[in-house]
C-alpha positions as CSV (number, residue, x, y, z in Angstrom):
1,P,76.7,96.2,107.6
2,E,79.7,98.5,108.7
3,P,83.0,98.9,106.8
4,Y,86.5,97.8,108.7
5,S,89.6,96.7,107.6
6,L,92.0,94.9,109.0
7,C,95.9,96.2,109.7
8,P,98.5,93.6,108.0
9,S,101.1,94.9,109.9
10,S,99.2,94.9,113.6
11,Q,97.0,93.8,115.6
12,K,94.8,97.2,115.0
13,V,91.1,97.2,113.1
14,A,89.5,100.3,111.9
15,T,86.2,100.9,111.7
16,G,83.6,103.0,110.0
17,S,80.3,103.8,110.6
18,A,76.9,105.8,109.9
19,D,77.6,107.7,112.9
20,R,80.1,109.6,110.4
21,S,83.3,109.0,112.3
22,V,86.3,106.0,111.6
23,K,87.4,104.4,114.5
24,F,90.9,102.7,115.5
25,W,91.3,99.4,117.8
26,D,93.4,97.7,119.4
27,L,92.2,93.8,118.8
28,E,94.6,92.3,122.0
29,T,93.1,94.3,124.5
30,L,89.4,95.2,122.6
31,D,90.1,98.7,123.3
32,L,88.7,102.1,121.3
33,V,92.5,104.0,120.5
34,D,91.6,106.5,118.5
35,T,88.5,108.4,116.9
36,A,88.4,110.6,113.6
37,G,85.5,112.4,112.4
38,P,82.7,113.6,112.2
39,E,82.9,113.3,108.4
40,S,80.0,114.7,106.1
41,T,78.2,111.6,105.2
42,G,78.8,108.1,106.8
43,V,81.8,106.2,105.9
44,R,80.9,103.6,103.6
45,S,84.6,102.1,102.7
46,M,88.2,101.3,103.8
47,I,91.1,99.6,103.1
48,F,94.9,99.7,104.7
49,T,97.3,99.9,102.4
50,P,99.6,96.6,102.5
51,D,101.9,97.6,105.1
52,G,99.5,98.7,107.0
53,S,101.1,102.3,107.3
54,T,97.8,104.2,105.8
55,L,94.2,103.7,106.1
56,L,92.2,105.1,102.8
57,S,88.5,105.6,103.7
58,G,85.7,106.4,101.1
59,T,82.4,108.7,101.7
60,A,79.9,109.5,99.4
61,E,81.6,112.4,98.8
62,F,85.5,112.1,99.2
63,L,88.0,110.1,99.5
64,K,90.5,110.6,103.1
65,V,93.9,109.4,103.9
66,W,94.5,108.6,107.4
67,K,97.9,107.7,109.2
68,W,97.4,107.1,112.8
69,E,100.0,106.4,115.8
70,P,99.0,109.2,116.2
71,N,96.1,109.6,114.2
72,R,95.8,112.6,111.3
73,C,94.2,113.1,108.0
74,C,97.0,113.4,105.3
75,D,94.8,114.3,102.7
76,T,91.1,114.8,101.0
77,V,90.5,114.2,97.4
78,D,86.9,115.3,96.3
79,V,85.9,112.4,94.6
80,S,81.8,112.4,94.2
81,W,81.2,108.6,93.8
82,S,77.9,109.4,95.0
83,K,77.2,105.6,95.8
84,L,80.6,104.5,97.4
85,A,80.1,100.3,97.0
86,D,83.9,99.3,97.7
87,L,87.8,99.7,97.4
88,S,90.1,97.5,97.0
89,M,93.8,97.5,96.3
90,H,95.7,95.5,93.5
91,E,99.7,95.7,92.8
92,G,99.5,98.9,94.0
93,K,96.7,100.3,92.8
94,L,93.5,102.0,94.5
95,L,90.3,101.0,92.7
96,G,86.9,102.3,94.1
97,G,83.5,100.9,92.6
98,S,80.4,102.9,93.0
99,I,76.5,102.8,91.6
100,H,73.9,105.4,91.4
101,N,70.4,104.2,89.5
102,S,71.3,102.1,86.6
103,F,75.0,103.6,86.2
104,V,78.5,101.8,88.0
105,G,81.7,103.5,87.7
106,I,85.3,102.5,88.3
107,W,87.9,104.3,89.0
108,V,91.8,103.0,89.3
109,V,94.0,105.1,91.5
110,D,98.4,104.5,91.0
111,L,99.4,104.7,94.2
112,T,102.7,104.2,93.8
113,R,102.7,108.0,92.7
């Protein structure tokens, strides 16, 4: 399945795909608002911050921090987490999980700093 994230503060959704792009859509009109990329690898997971102002997207190599309206990449973090499985948020912390062979990796990033 292709990753997606609903913006909690507006009628927008972000999608990622194997075509290595991040797309921003308006759910009211179903119009494509903007496209970012291409990334070096497919987008595997993404999540909006609770206030909807920032999108975090994960590829095999990087975590990218996006602002939108207008769309721009604010930061790129080299994480090399190989087989990213999912991103989640809890109490101001980003949780990332990866799977590679028989190993499971968990990352916790404090987003309040």
